[in-house]
C-alpha positions in Angstrom: 80.4 23.7 -6.4 81.9 26.9 -4.9 83.1 29.3 -7.5 86.0 31.6 -6.7 87.3 34.3 -9.0 91.0 35.4 -9.1 92.6 38.1 -11.2 96.1 38.5 -12.6 98.2 40.4 -15.1 100.1 38.1 -17.4 102.6 40.9 -18.0 104.4 40.6 -14.7 104.0 37.7 -12.2 105.6 38.5 -8.8 105.6 36.5 -5.5 102.0 37.4 -4.7 100.7 36.2 -8.0 102.8 33.0 -7.9 101.3 32.2 -4.5 97.8 32.8 -6.0 98.5 30.5 -8.9 99.8 27.8 -6.6 96.6 28.1 -4.6 94.5 27.8 -7.8 96.3 24.6 -8.7 95.6 23.3 -5.2 92.0 24.2 -5.3 91.6 22.5 -8.7 93.0 19.3 -7.2 90.5 19.1 -4.3 87.5 19.4 -6.7 85.2 21.2 -4.2 86.0 24.6 -5.6 85.9 25.9 -9.1 88.6 28.6 -9.5 88.2 31.0 -12.3 91.0 33.3 -13.4 90.6 36.6 -15.1 93.8 37.6 -16.8 95.6 39.5 -19.6 97.5 37.3 -22.0 100.6 35.9 -20.4 104.1 36.8 -21.4 106.2 34.2 -23.1 108.0 33.5 -19.7 104.7 32.5 -18.1 103.2 30.3 -20.8 104.2 27.1 -19.0 102.6 28.3 -15.8 99.3 29.1 -17.6 99.5 25.7 -19.4 99.6 24.0 -16.1 96.4 25.8 -15.0 94.7 24.7 -18.2 95.9 21.1 -17.7 94.1 21.2 -14.3 90.9 22.4 -16.2 91.0 25.8 -14.6 88.8 28.3 -16.5 90.8 31.3 -17.7 89.1 34.4 -19.0 91.6 36.3 -21.1 91.4 39.9 -22.2 91.6 40.5 -26.0 94.4 43.1 -25.5 97.8 43.6 -23.9 97.5 46.9 -22.1 100.4 49.4 -22.4 98.7 51.9 -20.1 98.2 51.0 -16.5 95.1 53.1 -16.3 93.5 51.2 -19.2 94.4 48.0 -17.5 92.7 48.9 -14.2 89.6 50.2 -16.1 89.4 46.9 -18.0 89.9 44.9 -14.8 87.0 46.7 -13.1 84.4 46.2 -15.8 85.7 42.7 -16.7 85.4 41.7 -13.1 81.7 42.8 -13.1 81.1 40.8 -16.2 82.9 37.7 -15.1 81.2 37.7 -11.6 77.8 37.8 -13.2 78.6 35.4 -16.1 80.0 32.6 -13.9 77.9 33.4 -10.8 80.9 33.8 -8.7 80.5 33.2 -5.0 83.7 34.7 -3.7 86.2 37.1 -5.1 89.8 36.4 -3.8 92.3 39.3 -4.1 96.0 39.1 -3.6 97.3 42.6 -4.6 96.9 46.1 -3.0 95.4 47.9 -6.0 93.5 44.7 -7.0 91.8 44.7 -3.5 90.4 48.1 -4.3 89.5 47.8 -8.0 88.2 44.2 -7.9 86.9 44.6 -4.4 84.7 47.5 -5.5 83.3 45.4 -8.4 82.5 42.6 -5.9 80.8 44.9 -3.5 78.6 46.4 -6.2 77.4 42.9 -7.0 77.2 41.9 -3.3 79.8 39.2 -3.4 82.0 38.1 -0.6 85.6 39.2 -0.7 88.7 37.4 0.7 91.8 39.4 0.7 95.2 37.7 1.2 97.7 40.3 2.4 101.2 39.5 1.1 102.9 42.5 2.9 102.4 46.0 4.0 103.0 48.4 1.1 103.6 51.3 3.5 106.6 49.4 4.9 107.7 48.6 1.3 107.7 52.3 0.5 109.6 53.1 3.7 112.4 50.7 2.9 112.6 51.6 -0.8 111.2 55.1 -1.3 113.2 55.6 -4.5 111.1 53.0 -6.3 107.9 54.9 -6.0 106.8 58.3 -7.4 104.7 60.5 -5.3 101.6 59.5 -7.2 102.4 55.8 -6.7 102.7 56.4 -3.0 99.4 58.1 -2.7 97.6 55.5 -4.8 99.1 52.6 -2.9 98.3 54.0 0.5 94.7 54.8 -0.6 94.2 51.4 -2.1 95.7 49.7 0.9 93.5 51.3 3.5 90.3 51.0 1.5 91.0 47.5 0.2 91.3 46.3 3.8 87.9 47.8 4.7 86.2 46.3 1.6 87.2 42.8 2.5 84.9 40.5 4.3 87.8 38.3 5.5 91.5 39.3 5.5 94.1 36.5 5.4 97.8 37.1 6.4 100.3 35.1 4.3 101.8 33.9 7.6 100.8 33.9 11.3 103.2 36.8 11.7 101.5 38.8 9.0 98.1 38.2 10.6 99.3 39.3 14.0 101.0 42.4 12.4 97.7 43.5 10.8 96.0 43.2 14.2 98.7 45.1 16.1 99.3 47.8 13.4 95.8 48.3 11.9 93.3 46.6 14.3 92.4 44.1 11.5 91.3 40.7 12.7 93.1 38.5 10.2 93.5 34.8 9.7 97.0 33.4 9.2 97.4 31.0 6.4 100.8 30.3 4.9 101.5 30.9 1.2 101.4 27.7 -0.8 104.3 26.4 -2.9 104.6 24.1 -5.9 105.8 21.2 -3.8 105.4 18.7 -6.6 107.7 20.7 -8.8 110.5 21.4 -6.3 110.5 18.0 -4.6 111.6 16.3 -7.8 115.0 17.9 -7.5 117.4 15.1 -6.5 121.0 16.4 -7.1 122.6 19.3 -5.2 125.8 21.2 -5.8 128.1 23.3 -3.6 126.8 26.8 -4.1 125.3 29.2 -1.5 122.2 30.5 -3.2 119.9 33.4 -2.4 116.7 34.1 -4.5 115.3 37.5 -3.7 114.7 40.9 -5.3 117.8 43.1 -5.2 116.1 45.6 -2.8 117.2 46.9 0.5 114.4 45.1 2.3 116.0 41.7 1.4 119.2 42.4 3.4 121.6 41.2 0.7 124.3 43.4 2.1 124.5 41.1 5.1 125.2 38.1 2.9 127.9 39.9 1.0 129.6 41.0 4.2 129.7 37.4 5.4 131.5 36.1 2.3 135.1 37.3 3.1 135.0 35.3 6.3 133.8 32.2 4.5 136.5 32.4 1.7 139.2 32.5 4.3 138.3 28.9 5.0 136.8 27.8 1.7 138.4 30.0 -1.0 136.5 28.4 -3.9 133.0 28.8 -2.5 130.5 30.4 -4.9 127.6 32.6 -3.9 124.8 33.0 -6.4 122.3 35.9 -6.0 119.2 35.6 -8.2 116.5 38.2 -8.6 117.5 41.5 -10.2 116.4 44.9 -8.9 117.2 48.5 -8.1 120.0 47.7 -5.7 122.1 45.7 -8.1 124.6 48.4 -8.9 125.1 49.2 -5.2 125.6 45.5 -4.4 128.1 45.1 -7.2 130.1 48.0 -5.9 130.1 46.4 -2.4 131.2 43.2 -3.9 134.2 44.9 -5.5 135.0 46.8 -2.4 135.1 43.5 -0.4 137.2 41.9 -3.1 134.9 38.9 -3.5 134.1 39.3 -7.2 135.5 35.9 -8.1 133.1 34.3 -5.6 129.9 36.1 -6.2 127.6 35.8 -9.3 124.5 38.0 -10.0 121.6 36.7 -12.0 118.4 38.3 -13.1 115.0 36.9 -12.2 114.5 33.5 -13.9 111.4 31.2 -14.1 113.5 28.0 -14.0 114.6 28.5 -10.4 114.9 24.7 -9.9 118.0 24.8 -12.1 119.6 27.2 -9.6 118.6 24.9 -6.7 120.2 21.9 -8.3 123.6 23.6 -7.9 122.9 24.7 -4.3 124.2 23.3 -1.0 122.6 26.0 1.2 119.9 28.5 0.7 120.1 31.9 2.4 117.5 34.6 2.9 118.9 37.5 5.0 115.8 39.8 4.8 115.2 42.8 7.0 111.4 42.4 6.6 109.7 39.3 5.2 106.0 38.5 5.5 106.5 34.9 4.5 109.5 33.9 2.4 108.3 31.6 -0.4 111.7 31.0 -1.9 112.9 29.6 1.5 110.0 27.2 1.6 110.7 26.2 -2.1 114.3 25.6 -1.2 113.2 23.2 1.6 111.0 21.3 -0.8 114.1 20.9 -3.0 115.9 19.3 -0.1 118.2 22.3 0.6 118.9 23.4 4.2 118.1 27.1 4.8 119.7 29.9 6.8 117.3 32.8 7.3 117.1 36.0 9.4 114.9 36.0 12.5 112.2 38.2 11.0 108.5 38.0 10.0 107.2 34.8 8.5 110.7 33.3 8.0 110.6 32.1 11.7 107.6 29.9 10.7 109.5 28.2 7.9 112.8 27.4 9.6 113.0 24.7 12.3 116.1 25.5 14.2 118.8 22.8 14.0 116.4 20.6 12.1 116.0 21.9 8.5 118.3 24.9 8.9 119.4 27.8 11.1 118.4 31.4 11.8 120.4 34.4 12.7 119.8 37.9 14.0 118.8 40.3 11.3 121.8 42.1 9.9 124.4 40.1 11.9 126.8 39.0 9.1 129.2 37.4 11.7 126.5 35.0 13.0 125.5 34.3 9.4 129.1 33.4 8.4 129.4 31.1 11.4 126.2 29.2 10.5 127.3 29.0 6.9 130.7 27.6 7.7 129.2 25.1 10.1 127.0 23.7 7.4 129.5 23.9 4.6 132.1 21.9 6.5 129.7 19.2 7.8 128.3 17.1 4.9 126.6 14.7 7.3 124.7 17.6 9.0 123.7 18.9 5.5 122.4 15.5 4.5 120.3 15.2 7.7 118.9 18.7 7.3 118.2 18.0 3.6 115.9 15.0 4.5 114.2 17.1 7.2 113.8 20.0 4.7 111.7 18.0 2.3 109.5 16.6 5.1 108.9 20.0 6.7 108.0 21.7 3.4 105.0 19.4 2.8 102.8 21.5 5.0 103.2 24.3 2.4 102.0 22.2 -0.5 99.2 23.7 -2.7 96.8 20.9 -1.7 97.3 21.4 2.1 97.0 25.2 1.9 93.9 24.9 -0.5 92.1 22.9 2.2 92.6 25.7 4.7 91.3 28.2 2.2 88.3 26.0 1.4 87.4 26.2 5.1 87.9 29.9 5.1 85.6 30.3 2.0 82.8 28.3 3.7 83.1 30.4 6.9 83.1 33.6 4.8 79.9 32.6 3.0 78.2 31.8 6.3 79.4 35.1 7.8 81.3 33.3 10.6 84.6 35.0 10.1 84.9 38.8 9.9 87.9 41.1 9.9 86.2 43.7 12.0 
């Protein structure tokens, strides 16, 4: 049995951690890998997620404390990683975060274990698009962790083919492209759909939500009762609300904070939109497909690997709100086309299921142990 260690903070679970947990669930299902998770106690919001891991008989090693200090957390993670690697005779350490790749990667190197590092995005680009979200110290630490974490890894995996190619072009890193997994079983159970336009994304500049808001006035000229629901929360919310008021679309737009029961939002959706400026993969778009919702996404990054043009949805040029409004109106006014795309959406999303992606990672782990795949 191949033993692979993952680490997580139960305090906050973002997209990268969700992808990791989906992968753990998939690995637990194929029974050739024993995933072991090192984690702090989960927040109330995430108890159901951790319960699912336990139901799959995934070993979870919890810390005894909830850390209020980030420094104490990283110190604990380093020494606990050493202890867990030795205790469970871990074969591979699989990292998903920038700082984690440095801290946990160093622990793995000290014990001569192989490291697989899944890159969910370039933190330097994230800083570029949203510099106000980072202090000077944060920027320094992230850049240092990023560059060293890439060098520590035995194998680097991009969360999409685009991400793998980007790492090669930008940093000279030979990476493998494996799509992020989604919880297909969970989302494919959704049977009913409403009439809303839905976007699930952090309220940050990089997600291009301005483009969607600019498209709304054109849509309500034809469909005055249409509702646009933005779910995610974030630093740009005040700016986006002001834009909404300026465009006189307040009656048609609803803002919601991040929520763990995103399937409830999808049940009221007719179309899913992700207008990102930069998007390494786009897990929410893949989840929408699994829910049977046609998608309209910008032609950027990994999103182009999720959308199948004129089959499960449409794409549009990044930032082009006119093209976006045209595609939205086409789908909103053609119920037959939406139904056809809905059926295709569910089928196309199966390739992102946890089990399918886990099989690809199993092959990567075996290659890594044999030294057949290197990132440099």
